[in-house]
C-alpha atoms as an extended CHARMM CRD file, in Angstrom:
* protein
*
       274  EXT
         1         1  UNK       CA            -14.3660000000      -23.1130000000       -3.3650000000  PROA      1               0.0000000000
         2         2  UNK       CA            -14.1600000000      -24.1430000000        0.2810000000  PROA      2               0.0000000000
         3         3  UNK       CA            -15.1840000000      -20.8880000000        1.9680000000  PROA      3               0.0000000000
         4         4  UNK       CA            -14.9540000000      -22.3510000000        5.4550000000  PROA      4               0.0000000000
         5         5  UNK       CA            -11.2660000000      -23.1440000000        4.9100000000  PROA      5               0.0000000000
         6         6  UNK       CA            -10.6310000000      -19.4770000000        4.1310000000  PROA      6               0.0000000000
         7         7  UNK       CA            -12.3320000000      -18.2480000000        7.3050000000  PROA      7               0.0000000000
         8         8  UNK       CA            -10.7780000000      -19.6350000000       10.5220000000  PROA      8               0.0000000000
         9         9  UNK       CA            -13.2080000000      -20.8600000000       13.1630000000  PROA      9               0.0000000000
        10        10  UNK       CA            -11.8960000000      -18.5210000000       15.8720000000  PROA      10              0.0000000000
        11        11  UNK       CA            -12.1180000000      -14.9850000000       17.1730000000  PROA      11              0.0000000000
        12        12  UNK       CA            -10.4910000000      -12.3480000000       14.9830000000  PROA      12              0.0000000000
        13        13  UNK       CA             -6.7280000000      -12.0290000000       15.3740000000  PROA      13              0.0000000000
        14        14  UNK       CA             -3.6490000000      -11.2750000000       13.3100000000  PROA      14              0.0000000000
        15        15  UNK       CA             -2.1510000000      -14.5490000000       12.1870000000  PROA      15              0.0000000000
        16        16  UNK       CA              0.7520000000      -15.9240000000       10.1600000000  PROA      16              0.0000000000
        17        17  UNK       CA             -0.7910000000      -19.0340000000        8.6560000000  PROA      17              0.0000000000
        18        18  UNK       CA              1.4300000000      -20.0040000000        5.7440000000  PROA      18              0.0000000000
        19        19  UNK       CA              1.1750000000      -23.2540000000        3.8320000000  PROA      19              0.0000000000
        20        20  UNK       CA              3.4330000000      -24.7120000000        1.1680000000  PROA      20              0.0000000000
        21        21  UNK       CA              2.2230000000      -24.3290000000       -2.3920000000  PROA      21              0.0000000000
        22        22  UNK       CA              3.7300000000      -24.7750000000       -5.8440000000  PROA      22              0.0000000000
        23        23  UNK       CA              5.0790000000      -22.0610000000       -8.1050000000  PROA      23              0.0000000000
        24        24  UNK       CA              2.9610000000      -23.2740000000      -11.0170000000  PROA      24              0.0000000000
        25        25  UNK       CA             -0.1500000000      -23.4970000000       -8.8470000000  PROA      25              0.0000000000
        26        26  UNK       CA              0.0130000000      -19.8400000000       -7.8910000000  PROA      26              0.0000000000
        27        27  UNK       CA              1.8720000000      -18.1540000000      -10.7450000000  PROA      27              0.0000000000
        28        28  UNK       CA              0.7370000000      -20.1980000000      -13.7460000000  PROA      28              0.0000000000
        29        29  UNK       CA             -2.0530000000      -19.1830000000      -16.1300000000  PROA      29              0.0000000000
        30        30  UNK       CA             -5.6780000000      -20.0100000000      -15.2790000000  PROA      30              0.0000000000
        31        31  UNK       CA             -8.9000000000      -20.3000000000      -17.2550000000  PROA      31              0.0000000000
        32        32  UNK       CA             -9.4960000000      -16.6050000000      -16.4790000000  PROA      32              0.0000000000
        33        33  UNK       CA             -6.2400000000      -15.5330000000      -18.1310000000  PROA      33              0.0000000000
        34        34  UNK       CA             -7.7400000000      -13.5640000000      -21.0100000000  PROA      34              0.0000000000
        35        35  UNK       CA            -10.1190000000      -11.6150000000      -18.7450000000  PROA      35              0.0000000000
        36        36  UNK       CA             -7.4710000000      -10.8230000000      -16.1350000000  PROA      36              0.0000000000
        37        37  UNK       CA             -4.7260000000       -9.6980000000      -18.5120000000  PROA      37              0.0000000000
        38        38  UNK       CA             -7.2880000000       -7.7280000000      -20.4800000000  PROA      38              0.0000000000
        39        39  UNK       CA             -8.0800000000       -5.6890000000      -17.3790000000  PROA      39              0.0000000000
        40        40  UNK       CA             -4.4300000000       -5.4260000000      -16.4120000000  PROA      40              0.0000000000
        41        41  UNK       CA             -3.4460000000       -4.1780000000      -19.8690000000  PROA      41              0.0000000000
        42        42  UNK       CA             -6.2210000000       -1.5770000000      -19.7120000000  PROA      42              0.0000000000
        43        43  UNK       CA             -5.1210000000       -0.0970000000      -16.3960000000  PROA      43              0.0000000000
        44        44  UNK       CA             -1.4280000000       -0.0440000000      -17.2430000000  PROA      44              0.0000000000
        45        45  UNK       CA             -2.0850000000        1.6090000000      -20.6090000000  PROA      45              0.0000000000
        46        46  UNK       CA             -4.3230000000        4.2060000000      -18.9530000000  PROA      46              0.0000000000
        47        47  UNK       CA             -2.0350000000        5.1900000000      -16.0590000000  PROA      47              0.0000000000
        48        48  UNK       CA              1.2450000000        3.2250000000      -16.0080000000  PROA      48              0.0000000000
        49        49  UNK       CA              2.8660000000        5.2180000000      -13.1810000000  PROA      49              0.0000000000
        50        50  UNK       CA             -0.1010000000        4.4710000000      -10.9170000000  PROA      50              0.0000000000
        51        51  UNK       CA              0.1680000000        0.7030000000      -11.2100000000  PROA      51              0.0000000000
        52        52  UNK       CA              3.8520000000       -0.1080000000      -11.7930000000  PROA      52              0.0000000000
        53        53  UNK       CA              7.1380000000        1.1790000000      -10.4010000000  PROA      53              0.0000000000
        54        54  UNK       CA             10.8240000000        0.2390000000      -10.2740000000  PROA      54              0.0000000000
        55        55  UNK       CA             13.5540000000        1.5070000000       -7.9440000000  PROA      55              0.0000000000
        56        56  UNK       CA             17.2610000000        1.4110000000       -8.6680000000  PROA      56              0.0000000000
        57        57  UNK       CA             18.6820000000       -2.0060000000       -7.9010000000  PROA      57              0.0000000000
        58        58  UNK       CA             15.4190000000       -3.8340000000       -8.5880000000  PROA      58              0.0000000000
        59        59  UNK       CA             16.3370000000       -5.0940000000      -12.0750000000  PROA      59              0.0000000000
        60        60  UNK       CA             17.7090000000       -8.4580000000      -10.9440000000  PROA      60              0.0000000000
        61        61  UNK       CA             14.5500000000       -9.2860000000       -9.0250000000  PROA      61              0.0000000000
        62        62  UNK       CA             12.4100000000       -8.3410000000      -12.0200000000  PROA      62              0.0000000000
        63        63  UNK       CA             14.4870000000      -10.6400000000      -14.2470000000  PROA      63              0.0000000000
        64        64  UNK       CA             14.0200000000      -13.5420000000      -11.8390000000  PROA      64              0.0000000000
        65        65  UNK       CA             10.2830000000      -12.8910000000      -11.5850000000  PROA      65              0.0000000000
        66        66  UNK       CA             10.0470000000      -12.8280000000      -15.3970000000  PROA      66              0.0000000000
        67        67  UNK       CA             11.9280000000      -16.1170000000      -15.6620000000  PROA      67              0.0000000000
        68        68  UNK       CA              9.6400000000      -17.6670000000      -13.0680000000  PROA      68              0.0000000000
        69        69  UNK       CA              6.5320000000      -16.4700000000      -14.9190000000  PROA      69              0.0000000000
        70        70  UNK       CA              7.8660000000      -17.9880000000      -18.1300000000  PROA      70              0.0000000000
        71        71  UNK       CA              8.9410000000      -21.2680000000      -16.5130000000  PROA      71              0.0000000000
        72        72  UNK       CA              5.5060000000      -21.9640000000      -14.9920000000  PROA      72              0.0000000000
        73        73  UNK       CA              3.5020000000      -20.8900000000      -18.0410000000  PROA      73              0.0000000000
        74        74  UNK       CA              2.2410000000      -17.6850000000      -16.5100000000  PROA      74              0.0000000000
        75        75  UNK       CA              3.1960000000      -15.7250000000      -19.6360000000  PROA      75              0.0000000000
        76        76  UNK       CA              3.5330000000      -16.7650000000      -23.2550000000  PROA      76              0.0000000000
        77        77  UNK       CA              6.8030000000      -17.1690000000      -25.1110000000  PROA      77              0.0000000000
        78        78  UNK       CA              6.1480000000      -14.0780000000      -27.2420000000  PROA      78              0.0000000000
        79        79  UNK       CA              5.7130000000      -11.9630000000      -24.1040000000  PROA      79              0.0000000000
        80        80  UNK       CA              8.8880000000      -13.3910000000      -22.5780000000  PROA      80              0.0000000000
        81        81  UNK       CA             10.8570000000      -12.6200000000      -25.7530000000  PROA      81              0.0000000000
        82        82  UNK       CA              9.4600000000       -9.0970000000      -25.8530000000  PROA      82              0.0000000000
        83        83  UNK       CA             10.5240000000       -8.4640000000      -22.2580000000  PROA      83              0.0000000000
        84        84  UNK       CA             13.9710000000       -9.9530000000      -22.9060000000  PROA      84              0.0000000000
        85        85  UNK       CA             14.5880000000       -7.5830000000      -25.8120000000  PROA      85              0.0000000000
        86        86  UNK       CA             13.4590000000       -4.4650000000      -23.8960000000  PROA      86              0.0000000000
        87        87  UNK       CA             16.3160000000       -2.4960000000      -22.3100000000  PROA      87              0.0000000000
        88        88  UNK       CA             14.3240000000       -0.1690000000      -20.0400000000  PROA      88              0.0000000000
        89        89  UNK       CA             13.5280000000       -1.8930000000      -16.6890000000  PROA      89              0.0000000000
        90        90  UNK       CA             10.3180000000        0.0450000000      -16.0920000000  PROA      90              0.0000000000
        91        91  UNK       CA              8.9820000000       -0.8470000000      -19.5390000000  PROA      91              0.0000000000
        92        92  UNK       CA              9.8490000000       -4.4940000000      -18.8410000000  PROA      92              0.0000000000
        93        93  UNK       CA              7.8390000000       -4.2000000000      -15.6370000000  PROA      93              0.0000000000
        94        94  UNK       CA              4.8920000000       -2.7390000000      -17.5650000000  PROA      94              0.0000000000
        95        95  UNK       CA              4.9350000000       -5.6060000000      -20.0640000000  PROA      95              0.0000000000
        96        96  UNK       CA              5.1740000000       -8.2910000000      -17.3930000000  PROA      96              0.0000000000
        97        97  UNK       CA              2.4660000000       -6.6330000000      -15.3050000000  PROA      97              0.0000000000
        98        98  UNK       CA              0.1100000000       -6.4460000000      -18.2730000000  PROA      98              0.0000000000
        99        99  UNK       CA              0.4930000000      -10.1100000000      -19.2400000000  PROA      99              0.0000000000
       100       100  UNK       CA              0.9120000000      -11.9610000000      -15.9290000000  PROA      100             0.0000000000
       101       101  UNK       CA             -2.2340000000      -12.6760000000      -13.9150000000  PROA      101             0.0000000000
       102       102  UNK       CA             -1.1000000000      -11.9370000000      -10.3380000000  PROA      102             0.0000000000
       103       103  UNK       CA             -0.1160000000       -8.5970000000       -8.9170000000  PROA      103             0.0000000000
       104       104  UNK       CA              3.5130000000       -8.7580000000       -7.8260000000  PROA      104             0.0000000000
       105       105  UNK       CA              5.7840000000       -6.8710000000       -5.4650000000  PROA      105             0.0000000000
       106       106  UNK       CA              9.5720000000       -7.0790000000       -5.3260000000  PROA      106             0.0000000000
       107       107  UNK       CA             11.2120000000       -6.7620000000       -1.9100000000  PROA      107             0.0000000000
       108       108  UNK       CA             14.7560000000       -6.9650000000       -0.6270000000  PROA      108             0.0000000000
       109       109  UNK       CA             16.3800000000       -6.6670000000        2.7810000000  PROA      109             0.0000000000
       110       110  UNK       CA             18.3500000000       -3.5200000000        3.5210000000  PROA      110             0.0000000000
       111       111  UNK       CA             21.5200000000       -3.1680000000        5.5810000000  PROA      111             0.0000000000
       112       112  UNK       CA             19.2540000000       -2.9350000000        8.6240000000  PROA      112             0.0000000000
       113       113  UNK       CA             17.8320000000       -6.3430000000        7.7310000000  PROA      113             0.0000000000
       114       114  UNK       CA             14.2830000000       -5.1590000000        7.0910000000  PROA      114             0.0000000000
       115       115  UNK       CA             12.6830000000       -6.0610000000        3.7350000000  PROA      115             0.0000000000
       116       116  UNK       CA             11.9470000000       -2.9670000000        1.6700000000  PROA      116             0.0000000000
       117       117  UNK       CA              9.5120000000       -2.6380000000       -1.2520000000  PROA      117             0.0000000000
       118       118  UNK       CA             11.5250000000       -1.7220000000       -4.3460000000  PROA      118             0.0000000000
       119       119  UNK       CA              9.1780000000       -2.3330000000       -7.2540000000  PROA      119             0.0000000000
       120       120  UNK       CA              6.3520000000       -4.2620000000       -8.8230000000  PROA      120             0.0000000000
       121       121  UNK       CA              3.0030000000       -3.9850000000      -10.5360000000  PROA      121             0.0000000000
       122       122  UNK       CA             -0.3280000000       -3.8200000000       -8.6830000000  PROA      122             0.0000000000
       123       123  UNK       CA             -3.3970000000       -3.3970000000      -10.8910000000  PROA      123             0.0000000000
       124       124  UNK       CA             -5.9560000000       -4.6960000000       -8.3820000000  PROA      124             0.0000000000
       125       125  UNK       CA             -5.2010000000       -2.9820000000       -5.0440000000  PROA      125             0.0000000000
       126       126  UNK       CA             -7.6320000000       -3.0860000000       -2.1310000000  PROA      126             0.0000000000
       127       127  UNK       CA             -7.8890000000        0.6310000000       -1.3130000000  PROA      127             0.0000000000
       128       128  UNK       CA             -4.1200000000        1.2610000000       -1.3170000000  PROA      128             0.0000000000
       129       129  UNK       CA             -1.5520000000        2.5500000000       -3.7830000000  PROA      129             0.0000000000
       130       130  UNK       CA              1.7940000000        1.1430000000       -4.8570000000  PROA      130             0.0000000000
       131       131  UNK       CA              3.2490000000        4.6230000000       -5.2610000000  PROA      131             0.0000000000
       132       132  UNK       CA              2.4140000000        5.3740000000       -1.6380000000  PROA      132             0.0000000000
       133       133  UNK       CA              4.3710000000        2.3750000000       -0.3310000000  PROA      133             0.0000000000
       134       134  UNK       CA              7.3640000000        2.2410000000       -2.6810000000  PROA      134             0.0000000000
       135       135  UNK       CA             10.6960000000        2.3570000000       -0.8590000000  PROA      135             0.0000000000
       136       136  UNK       CA              9.1820000000        1.6510000000        2.5480000000  PROA      136             0.0000000000
       137       137  UNK       CA             10.1890000000       -1.1640000000        4.8650000000  PROA      137             0.0000000000
       138       138  UNK       CA              7.7600000000       -3.9440000000        5.6900000000  PROA      138             0.0000000000
       139       139  UNK       CA              7.2310000000       -2.4720000000        9.1470000000  PROA      139             0.0000000000
       140       140  UNK       CA              6.3930000000        0.9440000000        7.6680000000  PROA      140             0.0000000000
       141       141  UNK       CA              3.9950000000       -0.5860000000        5.1430000000  PROA      141             0.0000000000
       142       142  UNK       CA              2.1620000000       -2.4130000000        7.9160000000  PROA      142             0.0000000000
       143       143  UNK       CA              2.1170000000        0.5190000000       10.3190000000  PROA      143             0.0000000000
       144       144  UNK       CA             -1.4450000000        1.6810000000        9.3810000000  PROA      144             0.0000000000
       145       145  UNK       CA             -2.8480000000       -1.7580000000       10.2900000000  PROA      145             0.0000000000
       146       146  UNK       CA             -3.8830000000       -1.6220000000       13.9580000000  PROA      146             0.0000000000
       147       147  UNK       CA             -1.6590000000       -3.7890000000       16.1990000000  PROA      147             0.0000000000
       148       148  UNK       CA             -0.1750000000       -5.7690000000       13.3080000000  PROA      148             0.0000000000
       149       149  UNK       CA              3.4240000000       -4.7360000000       13.9460000000  PROA      149             0.0000000000
       150       150  UNK       CA              3.0340000000       -5.2440000000       17.6730000000  PROA      150             0.0000000000
       151       151  UNK       CA              1.6400000000       -8.7490000000       17.1350000000  PROA      151             0.0000000000
       152       152  UNK       CA              3.6240000000      -10.0530000000       14.1790000000  PROA      152             0.0000000000
       153       153  UNK       CA              6.4620000000       -7.7640000000       12.9960000000  PROA      153             0.0000000000
       154       154  UNK       CA              9.2220000000       -9.8890000000       14.5040000000  PROA      154             0.0000000000
       155       155  UNK       CA              7.7250000000      -13.1350000000       13.1830000000  PROA      155             0.0000000000
       156       156  UNK       CA              7.1850000000      -11.6810000000        9.6870000000  PROA      156             0.0000000000
       157       157  UNK       CA             10.7250000000      -10.3570000000        9.3650000000  PROA      157             0.0000000000
       158       158  UNK       CA             12.1630000000      -13.5990000000       10.7190000000  PROA      158             0.0000000000
       159       159  UNK       CA             10.0700000000      -15.7020000000        8.3450000000  PROA      159             0.0000000000
       160       160  UNK       CA             11.1210000000      -13.6410000000        5.3270000000  PROA      160             0.0000000000
       161       161  UNK       CA             14.7890000000      -14.0530000000        6.2390000000  PROA      161             0.0000000000
       162       162  UNK       CA             14.4750000000      -17.8620000000        6.3500000000  PROA      162             0.0000000000
       163       163  UNK       CA             12.3730000000      -18.8550000000        3.3310000000  PROA      163             0.0000000000
       164       164  UNK       CA             14.0770000000      -20.9720000000        0.6720000000  PROA      164             0.0000000000
       165       165  UNK       CA             13.6710000000      -20.8260000000       -3.1270000000  PROA      165             0.0000000000
       166       166  UNK       CA             11.3660000000      -23.1170000000       -5.0620000000  PROA      166             0.0000000000
       167       167  UNK       CA              8.3790000000      -22.9160000000       -2.6980000000  PROA      167             0.0000000000
       168       168  UNK       CA              5.3190000000      -20.6800000000       -2.8260000000  PROA      168             0.0000000000
       169       169  UNK       CA              4.5330000000      -19.8520000000        0.7990000000  PROA      169             0.0000000000
       170       170  UNK       CA              0.8400000000      -18.9920000000        0.7940000000  PROA      170             0.0000000000
       171       171  UNK       CA             -1.7770000000      -17.4450000000        3.0440000000  PROA      171             0.0000000000
       172       172  UNK       CA             -5.1370000000      -15.7220000000        2.6450000000  PROA      172             0.0000000000
       173       173  UNK       CA             -6.5170000000      -12.4290000000        3.8850000000  PROA      173             0.0000000000
       174       174  UNK       CA            -10.0600000000      -11.1530000000        3.5550000000  PROA      174             0.0000000000
       175       175  UNK       CA            -12.1090000000       -7.9860000000        3.5020000000  PROA      175             0.0000000000
       176       176  UNK       CA            -15.6120000000       -6.8770000000        2.5500000000  PROA      176             0.0000000000
       177       177  UNK       CA            -16.2570000000       -4.5060000000       -0.3280000000  PROA      177             0.0000000000
       178       178  UNK       CA            -19.1680000000       -2.5670000000       -1.8340000000  PROA      178             0.0000000000
       179       179  UNK       CA            -18.2630000000       -3.5940000000       -5.3730000000  PROA      179             0.0000000000
       180       180  UNK       CA            -17.0680000000       -6.6540000000       -7.2500000000  PROA      180             0.0000000000
       181       181  UNK       CA            -14.5090000000       -4.5620000000       -9.1590000000  PROA      181             0.0000000000
       182       182  UNK       CA            -10.9610000000       -5.9040000000       -8.9350000000  PROA      182             0.0000000000
       183       183  UNK       CA             -9.2960000000       -2.4920000000       -9.0410000000  PROA      183             0.0000000000
       184       184  UNK       CA            -10.0240000000       -0.4800000000       -5.8880000000  PROA      184             0.0000000000
       185       185  UNK       CA             -7.2160000000        2.0650000000       -6.2270000000  PROA      185             0.0000000000
       186       186  UNK       CA             -7.9360000000        5.1370000000       -4.0560000000  PROA      186             0.0000000000
       187       187  UNK       CA             -7.5420000000        7.4310000000       -7.0660000000  PROA      187             0.0000000000
       188       188  UNK       CA            -10.6740000000        5.8650000000       -8.5700000000  PROA      188             0.0000000000
       189       189  UNK       CA            -12.7680000000        6.7400000000       -5.4730000000  PROA      189             0.0000000000
       190       190  UNK       CA            -14.3160000000        3.2650000000       -5.2800000000  PROA      190             0.0000000000
       191       191  UNK       CA            -17.6100000000        2.7840000000       -3.4520000000  PROA      191             0.0000000000
       192       192  UNK       CA            -17.4770000000        2.0800000000        0.2860000000  PROA      192             0.0000000000
       193       193  UNK       CA            -19.8780000000        0.1460000000        2.4740000000  PROA      193             0.0000000000
       194       194  UNK       CA            -22.6770000000        2.2090000000        4.0420000000  PROA      194             0.0000000000
       195       195  UNK       CA            -24.4230000000        1.7900000000        7.4200000000  PROA      195             0.0000000000
       196       196  UNK       CA            -27.6760000000        0.4220000000        5.9480000000  PROA      196             0.0000000000
       197       197  UNK       CA            -25.9860000000       -1.9970000000        3.5850000000  PROA      197             0.0000000000
       198       198  UNK       CA            -27.9090000000       -4.8470000000        1.9230000000  PROA      198             0.0000000000
       199       199  UNK       CA            -26.5230000000       -8.3420000000        1.4400000000  PROA      199             0.0000000000
       200       200  UNK       CA            -26.7830000000       -8.0480000000       -2.3440000000  PROA      200             0.0000000000
       201       201  UNK       CA            -24.4430000000       -5.0430000000       -2.2580000000  PROA      201             0.0000000000
       202       202  UNK       CA            -21.5510000000       -6.7150000000       -0.4050000000  PROA      202             0.0000000000
       203       203  UNK       CA            -18.7100000000       -8.8980000000       -1.6930000000  PROA      203             0.0000000000
       204       204  UNK       CA            -16.1910000000      -10.9670000000        0.2300000000  PROA      204             0.0000000000
       205       205  UNK       CA            -12.7880000000       -9.9690000000       -1.1410000000  PROA      205             0.0000000000
       206       206  UNK       CA            -10.2410000000      -12.7130000000       -0.5800000000  PROA      206             0.0000000000
       207       207  UNK       CA             -6.5370000000      -12.0250000000       -1.1370000000  PROA      207             0.0000000000
       208       208  UNK       CA             -4.5240000000      -15.1330000000       -1.9220000000  PROA      208             0.0000000000
       209       209  UNK       CA             -0.9160000000      -14.1920000000       -1.1490000000  PROA      209             0.0000000000
       210       210  UNK       CA              2.3880000000      -15.8920000000       -2.0270000000  PROA      210             0.0000000000
       211       211  UNK       CA              5.9660000000      -15.3410000000       -0.9100000000  PROA      211             0.0000000000
       212       212  UNK       CA              8.8530000000      -16.7410000000       -2.9790000000  PROA      212             0.0000000000
       213       213  UNK       CA             12.5820000000      -16.4010000000       -2.3210000000  PROA      213             0.0000000000
       214       214  UNK       CA             14.5800000000      -15.2400000000       -5.3600000000  PROA      214             0.0000000000
       215       215  UNK       CA             17.9380000000      -17.0330000000       -5.1100000000  PROA      215             0.0000000000
       216       216  UNK       CA             20.1550000000      -14.9270000000       -7.3870000000  PROA      216             0.0000000000
       217       217  UNK       CA             19.1310000000      -11.4100000000       -6.3370000000  PROA      217             0.0000000000
       218       218  UNK       CA             18.4240000000      -12.5140000000       -2.7290000000  PROA      218             0.0000000000
       219       219  UNK       CA             15.1020000000      -10.7320000000       -3.0010000000  PROA      219             0.0000000000
       220       220  UNK       CA             11.5180000000      -11.7820000000       -2.3470000000  PROA      220             0.0000000000
       221       221  UNK       CA              8.6210000000      -12.0080000000       -4.7810000000  PROA      221             0.0000000000
       222       222  UNK       CA              5.2370000000      -11.2590000000       -3.1820000000  PROA      222             0.0000000000
       223       223  UNK       CA              2.3410000000      -12.3200000000       -5.3870000000  PROA      223             0.0000000000
       224       224  UNK       CA             -1.3230000000      -11.4190000000       -4.8780000000  PROA      224             0.0000000000
       225       225  UNK       CA             -4.4010000000      -12.9560000000       -6.4860000000  PROA      225             0.0000000000
       226       226  UNK       CA             -8.0170000000      -12.0650000000       -5.7540000000  PROA      226             0.0000000000
       227       227  UNK       CA            -11.2070000000      -14.0420000000       -5.3910000000  PROA      227             0.0000000000
       228       228  UNK       CA            -14.4480000000      -12.0370000000       -5.2240000000  PROA      228             0.0000000000
       229       229  UNK       CA            -17.4440000000      -13.8260000000       -3.7040000000  PROA      229             0.0000000000
       230       230  UNK       CA            -20.9300000000      -12.2970000000       -3.2760000000  PROA      230             0.0000000000
       231       231  UNK       CA            -21.9740000000      -12.1300000000        0.3710000000  PROA      231             0.0000000000
       232       232  UNK       CA            -25.2250000000      -13.8660000000       -0.5680000000  PROA      232             0.0000000000
       233       233  UNK       CA            -23.1100000000      -16.8600000000       -1.6550000000  PROA      233             0.0000000000
       234       234  UNK       CA            -21.3200000000      -16.8810000000        1.6960000000  PROA      234             0.0000000000
       235       235  UNK       CA            -24.6830000000      -16.7600000000        3.4620000000  PROA      235             0.0000000000
       236       236  UNK       CA            -25.7520000000      -19.9600000000        1.6880000000  PROA      236             0.0000000000
       237       237  UNK       CA            -22.8690000000      -21.8170000000        3.3860000000  PROA      237             0.0000000000
       238       238  UNK       CA            -23.9460000000      -22.1680000000        7.0240000000  PROA      238             0.0000000000
       239       239  UNK       CA            -20.4370000000      -22.8180000000        8.3590000000  PROA      239             0.0000000000
       240       240  UNK       CA            -18.8050000000      -19.9950000000        6.3880000000  PROA      240             0.0000000000
       241       241  UNK       CA            -21.6020000000      -17.6480000000        7.4400000000  PROA      241             0.0000000000
       242       242  UNK       CA            -21.0630000000      -18.5250000000       11.1130000000  PROA      242             0.0000000000
       243       243  UNK       CA            -17.2910000000      -18.0730000000       10.8580000000  PROA      243             0.0000000000
       244       244  UNK       CA            -17.5770000000      -14.6880000000        9.1780000000  PROA      244             0.0000000000
       245       245  UNK       CA            -20.0960000000      -13.5580000000       11.7990000000  PROA      245             0.0000000000
       246       246  UNK       CA            -17.6790000000      -14.6060000000       14.5730000000  PROA      246             0.0000000000
       247       247  UNK       CA            -14.7570000000      -12.7710000000       12.9740000000  PROA      247             0.0000000000
       248       248  UNK       CA            -16.7800000000       -9.5830000000       12.5640000000  PROA      248             0.0000000000
       249       249  UNK       CA            -18.2340000000       -9.7630000000       16.0630000000  PROA      249             0.0000000000
       250       250  UNK       CA            -14.8140000000      -10.1410000000       17.7130000000  PROA      250             0.0000000000
       251       251  UNK       CA            -12.8840000000       -7.7030000000       15.5100000000  PROA      251             0.0000000000
       252       252  UNK       CA            -11.4530000000       -4.7580000000       17.5170000000  PROA      252             0.0000000000
       253       253  UNK       CA            -13.0750000000       -1.3970000000       16.8180000000  PROA      253             0.0000000000
       254       254  UNK       CA             -9.8880000000        0.0740000000       15.3460000000  PROA      254             0.0000000000
       255       255  UNK       CA             -9.4990000000       -2.8670000000       12.9720000000  PROA      255             0.0000000000
       256       256  UNK       CA            -13.1170000000       -2.6230000000       11.8320000000  PROA      256             0.0000000000
       257       257  UNK       CA            -12.5650000000        1.0400000000       11.0060000000  PROA      257             0.0000000000
       258       258  UNK       CA             -9.3470000000        0.2420000000        9.1310000000  PROA      258             0.0000000000
       259       259  UNK       CA            -11.2070000000       -2.3340000000        7.0230000000  PROA      259             0.0000000000
       260       260  UNK       CA            -13.9720000000        0.1800000000        6.2540000000  PROA      260             0.0000000000
       261       261  UNK       CA            -16.5120000000       -1.7030000000        8.3690000000  PROA      261             0.0000000000
       262       262  UNK       CA            -16.9010000000        0.6870000000       11.2890000000  PROA      262             0.0000000000
       263       263  UNK       CA            -20.2470000000        2.1260000000       10.1840000000  PROA      263             0.0000000000
       264       264  UNK       CA            -21.8000000000       -1.0270000000        8.7760000000  PROA      264             0.0000000000
       265       265  UNK       CA            -20.5990000000       -3.7710000000       11.1060000000  PROA      265             0.0000000000
       266       266  UNK       CA            -23.8250000000       -3.9280000000       13.1200000000  PROA      266             0.0000000000
       267       267  UNK       CA            -25.9010000000       -4.3050000000        9.9680000000  PROA      267             0.0000000000
       268       268  UNK       CA            -23.5560000000       -6.9880000000        8.6350000000  PROA      268             0.0000000000
       269       269  UNK       CA            -23.8360000000       -8.8830000000       11.9060000000  PROA      269             0.0000000000
       270       270  UNK       CA            -27.6320000000       -8.7640000000       11.5660000000  PROA      270             0.0000000000
       271       271  UNK       CA            -27.4100000000      -10.1520000000        8.0410000000  PROA      271             0.0000000000
       272       272  UNK       CA            -25.0610000000      -12.9560000000        9.1470000000  PROA      272             0.0000000000
       273       273  UNK       CA            -26.8690000000      -13.8290000000       12.3720000000  PROA      273             0.0000000000
       274       274  UNK       CA            -27.9240000000      -17.4970000000       12.7340000000  PROA      274             0.0000000000
């Protein structure tokens, strides 16, 4: 893993850095398939309404996402057949979410032109809940993030209106967490970073995100994968360590608080200092 490529060598800022990827590269199965779908199946079986949801009018997007998952080898033929035979859309969403590696969100533009979240399955959220964002526009979903709408709302909405099918438009986002657990749903009260944090108790949480245009339903598939890297591993890469230190040092106070770093940033900067 090239950690330096994931951490821009610049002061912290909101950015729309998308690159072209392939559908199979993001949505196909990986060597971690068994482990990931095992965890996904567990969480959906335990609390399905917490991790998956479908709004009226979302069925066409779910069908296209299922076909995509099947076409790129993200799910097996038996799973695809099982979904195809199921009549209830929410149950189809549960099955797909339990057997497909990435989290996925289904969005579609409203009459006002703003993409709205209508459904999906998110088993590995980073301190947020799908049920809390369902039905909201992209602007409303991003409103808790300090200055994001002011900086990028127009560009994001314009980009989403222009993307063409067949391409996985990809970007990364990062955070720091007090656990290597994939599922940080608020209902589970996951651990948070403390002021006197130690390097061994911190993980770099990288979100690998993908946007795909769905041609038939005119919707958008938003896929999310996670990479969890111990901070001690980052610290062994001099360039990545320097870049992370720069990002933390230049991050606005409000953004540091939003990311759960307000109380521990000074200690993290000490740990990452040259």
